[in-house]
N, C-alpha and C positions, 0 to 999 in steps of 0.2 A: 144847470146840471142836467145832462141827458142820460137815460138808462135804457138799455135794450136787453130784453130777455131772449137769449139764444137757444133755450131749450126747444127742441122741435115740437113739443107738445106743452100743454098747460098743467100736466100732472107731475108726480114725482118721477123725474126722468134725468135728462142730461143737464145737470146744473151748470149754467154758464151765464154770466151777466157782464155786459160791457158798460162801463161807467166813463163818461166824458165830463171832465171837470178841469177848469182853468187851462184849456187848450192842451190837455193831456188825456190819454186813454189807457184804462186799465181793465183787464179781464179778470173777473172774480170767478174762479173755478173753471174746469174744463172736463166735465163728466161725460159718461156714455149712458144712454138710455137702457135700463135693464130689460125692457120688454121688446126692444127692436133689434134688428140684426143688420150687419153690414154698415154702409154709410148712412142708412136711415137712423142709426142710433147716435150719430154725431150731433153736437151742437151746430147751429146754422151759422158757421163762420163765414160762409159765402155772402151773407147779408151785409157784411162789413166792407165788401169790395176790396180794394187794394190799399186801404188806409192802414198805417202802421199802428201797432199797439205798443205802448211804452213798457208795460209790465204785465205779468200774469201772476196773480196771487192765489194760492191754493188754501182752502179752509181746512181740509183734512183729506185723508187718503182712502176713503171709500170710493169704489169704482164709479159711482154715479156723480162724483165730484172731481175725480182726477183721471179717469180712464182714457180721456181724449187728449191728455196733455201733450204727447208727442205730435199729434195732429195740429194742436194749437201752435206749438213751437215751429212746425213746418210752415204754417200759414203766416206766422208773425216772427220771422227769424231774428229780429233785432230786440225782441222783448226779453227783459230780465224775468227770471222765474223765482218767486219768493214764497216762502212757507215757514212754518215754525221749525226749530231745530229738531224736534221729535218727529215731525213729518218727514224731514230731510233724511232721517235714518230709515224710513219705511218705504218711501215712494218708489225707489228703484225696484224693490222686491215686488211691489204691487203691479208695476208696469210690465216687468218681465213675466209675471204670472199671467197677465192679460194676453201677452203674445202667445204663451203656451195654450191658453184656453181657445183663442181664436184659431190657432193652427189645428187644434184638435177638432174644432167645429167645422173647419174647412174640409178636413179629411172624413169626418163622420156624417156631417149634414150637407156637404156639398156647397158650402157658401164660398164661391170662388174668389170673391174680393178679399177674403181673410187671408193672412192677418193684415189689418189696416196699417200696422207699423211693425218693425222688426226688432230683434234683440240688439242689433248693431245700432239702430237709430236711438233706442233708449240709452245705450252706452254713450253715444255721441252727445246727446243733449244734457246728460246728467252733469257734465262739467259746468253747465251754466246755472244749475240750481243753487239757491242760497237759503240757508237756514238761519232763523233769528229767534232769540229769546222772546218770551211774552213781555209785553209792556215796554217795548223799545220802539221809539219813533224813527221811521226810516224814510228817507227821500227815495222816490221811485221813478221820477220822470225827468230828471235833469241831465241824463246822459246824451240826449239827442242835441247835437250842436245847432241844428236849425231853430231850436227853441231855447237857446242858452239864456236869452233875456227874460224868459218866463219862469218864475220860481216854481220849483217842483212841489206838488202836493206831497203829503206824507202819509204813511201807513203805519198802523200799529196792530199787532195781534193780541187778542184777549182769549184766555183759556175758556173753551166752550164746554168742557166736562162731558163731551159726547164719546170720544174715543181717544186713544193715545195720540197727542199732537194736534187735536182738533182746536179750531179757533173761530172766533168772530173777528171781523176785520173792520177797523175804523180808518176812514180816509178823511184827512183834513185838507181842505183847500184854503185859498186866501180868505174867503168869506163864509164858506159853507162846509158842513161836515156830513158824512154818510157812514152808517153802520150796517154791516152785513152780518146777520147772525150765523150763517152757515147752518149746520145741524147743531142744536144746543140742548143741554140737559140741565135743568134747574134744581134737580134733587141729587143727593149722593147715590151712587151705585155701590156695588160691593167694593170695587177697587177705586175707581175715580170719584173724586169729590165734585160737587156741583160747579157750574160755570161761575167764573169770576168776572161778571159784567156789571158790578155794583156802581161804578162811576161813569158809565157810558151815557153820554148825551150826544144827540145828533139831530140835524135838520131833516135828514132823510133816512128812513129805515127800510132795508130789504129783509123780510122776515120769513122764516120757514113756517109752515102751517100743518105739518104732518098729522097731528092729533086733533085738529080742529073739529073733526066729526066724531070725537070720542070723549064723552064726559067720564070723569072718575066716579064710580058709584059710591054712595054714602057708606062710610065704614071701611072702604078698601084702602089699604096702605101697602107699601112695599113689604112690610113685615108680615101682614096677613097673607100676602101672595107667597112669600117664602114658606110660611107654615103649610099652606096648601100643597106646595111642591114637595115638601118633605113627606107629607102624608101620602101623596100620590106615588112617590118613589118607593116608600115602604110597602104600599099595597102591591105595586108591580113586582117587587122582590119576592113577595109571598107566592105570586103566580108562577115563579121560575121562568118567566119570559125575559125580555130585555127592555131597556129604556133608551129611546133615542131623543136627543135634544138637538134639533137642527139649528145651526147658528152661523153667523158670518165669521169668517176666519179672523178678522181684525176687530177686536172690541167685544162682541158678544161672547165669543169663545172664552176669552180670558176672564170676563166677568162671571160666567157660569162656572168655570173651573175654580175660581177663587171662592165662590159660594159653596161648591161641593167640598173643597178643602176645609173650609171653616166648619161646615156641618159635620164632616167626619171627625175633625178635631174635637168638636163638642159632644161627640157620641150620638148625634141625631141620625146619622147614616153610618152604615158599616164601612170600614176601610176596604177598598177594592180597586182594581185597575180601572182607568178611564181610557176609552178608545177615542182617538182624535185623528184628524187629517194632517198631512204633512205641512201644508201652509199654516194651519192653525198652530202647529208646533213651532214654526219659525217665529210667528208673532208673539207666542207665549214666551219664548226666550227673550225677545226684545222687551216685553213688559217687565221681565225679571231684571234684565241688565240695566234698564233705565228707571228702575224704581226710585233711585235716590234723587232724581231731578223731575219727578212727576208729582203733581198735586193729587195725592191719593191717600187712602186709608191703608192700614196694614202694610206699612212700608217694608217690614221685615219678612213679609210673606213671599217666599220664592216658590212659584207654582211647580217648577220642575223638581223641587226637593219635597214639597208637601204632598205631591200626588205621584202615583205610579202611572205615567202616561205611556200608552202604547199607540204608535202610529200605524194605522191600517196600511197594509201593503196593497199594491195594485192587484185588483181582482179579488181581494180577500172578502170584501163586502158581499160578493156574489155567492161565496161558498161556505163561509163560517157558520157554525151552528148558532142559532138564535135561542139560546137557553142559558140557564144559570144566573140570571139577573145581571147580565152585562149592561154597562152604561156607555152610550156613545154620545159624544159632543162633537158633531160632525158638520163640516161645511158641505152644502151651502144652505143658507137659511130658507131659500125659496124652493129647495129640492129640485134644482134644474136638472135636466136630463144629462146623462153621462157623468154624474157625480155619485159618490158613495152614499150620500143622503138620499138621493133618488132611488138607488138600488135597494138600500135597506128598507125604505118606506114601502116600496112596491112589494117586498117580501113580507113585511110586517102587517100591512093593512088588513089582510084577511085572516089574521090569527088573533083570537081573543086574548091570548096570553101576553101579547106584546103591547107596549105603550109608547106613544109618540107625544112629547110635550113641547109645545111652542112657547117661546119666551120673548118673541119680538114680532115685528111686522111680517106678513106674508101677503104678497100681491094676490088679489082674487083670481087673476088669470094664470097664476103659476101652479105647478103641481101641488105645492104646499097649500096654496089658497083653496084649490079644489078639494083637497083632503079635509081641510078645516070646515068647509061649507057643507060637505056631504053629511046626510043624516046617518045615524047608526043603522047598519044593515043595508044601506043603500049601495047599489052597484053603479059606478060612474067611470068616466074616462079619466084616468089619472094623468096620462101623458100619451103622445103618439107612440112612443117606443114601448111603454108598459101596457098600453091598452086599458081595458076595463078591469077594475078591481072592486071588491066588495069590502066596505068598511065595517070590520068587526073588532078591530083593535081599540084600545082605549086612547082617545085623542083628547087632550086638554090644552087650554090656553092660559098662560100665566103672565100677568102684566108686570114685566120686569124691564120696561122700556128704557132706552137710552136717549129718548126724545123728551122734550119738555111737555108737560101737560098744558092743555090750552089755557087754563086759568092762570098758570104761572107766566105764560107768554103775554097774556093781557096785562098782568101786573107790570111786566117789563115795559110794555108800551107806555103805561102811565109814568114810569120812571124816566124813560128816554124823552118823552114829550116831543115827538117829531112833528113837523108840519105836514109831511107826506110819508105814506107807507106803501110799499110795493109788496104784495103777497105772492109767495111762490112755494115750491116744494110741498105740495099738498093737492089732494083731489078737489073737485069742484065744490062738494059739500063742505069740506074743511075750510076752503078759502071763503065761501059764502058766510059761514058762521062767524069767522073773524071780522069780515067787513061789516056785518050787521052789528056785532057787539061794539066795534070801534065807533061806528056812526052813533050808536046809542049813548056811549059813555063820553066820547070826545068828538062832538059833531063838527068841530072846526078842522079836524085832521082830514086831509085828502087821502083817499084810499084807491089804489089801482090794483087790478089783476091783469098785468100786462100780457098781451098776446105775443106769441113767438115772432121775433124779428121786427116788432113795431116799437120805435123809440118812444119813451115817455119823458116829457119835460117835467122834472121834479123840482 
């Protein structure tokens, strides 16, 4: 079995792994690097030359895992595209939104090569997407007539508990098996229940390491973090300012909306409108529609019914009054330029009445990361377009992650008992922590931190 990491860098970036097994080739994910622009953000598909790929399997529909799918389909036109049935309902909306974002960046930032693909191209390839239920074994490599005598490996999706439709992927060959965790969550969130990886066994494991550099402090639980958030929102309301919770449109937004709905129902927060973005509203409706076939808590909780959701209109974030205790649950989580989250944060940062509460990861090099890192009262460069701002608003971080804690991932390694582990989707310190711990506990397991474009014989 040979595995190649096609991420252009070794950090959390453009997730894409080529697996070669039993004379067949499958691409696991086709993401775009969130910190790079243009073709530099793409996976390194060119490293594969002109060789065919039999199938492309998508773990979930976050941009860093699926944003380059049209480019992968262009590179490998014979490949089948496989995903869970819930991802199948989401993926076209994600890709069309990517076209819109790239088109806007071309016009506003002068990135001439954008968009890297078009709406028409997304429409054309969508006919070849296939959605499957969890825990169904699928043949994926038997359609190539030149290999008709070689039995196809199989593939099976396992619920990863990370976001709607997310999955780990198990590949079974004639003699060997591989499991790819994708992004996984081993604890219950507000809506989604934890990953269902209980019976997974594999010879080779490709594992995310997002939180490898972050230990859970003693005494901290999800419940204690929710209590902190409630107290912080109550304090913000007394100041008559506003609260902004920057979040990703798919997954984080719905989890936070569900939490707010439950807290309002319990009387811990007062009932009031929640301001959201248009894409967040689209995915919120899908969470409601698909509640009956999602492994989740609060199956009868319909977010659009439980909350008064107001979609921000274009330009409204620049002009609306920031008073009266308004609550914003707004895309994007990194506060990227030319988003409502960026505009609101730039306006709120220098006002001590305002509050910005983070509930997930923020890259240190993003506007959100720079805001989190700045000291109270410090003046810093928020972004090229916003320039320098002084941090006087209340900024707090709440650990309501949709990624597995590192101790839970280590326990998973013990259950899977692989002979080889490949570490990805984490920064250098995160991967190093996992490698050291695995060598300490299971010295016979081979551990690789594969460099971009260099095959590993697993």
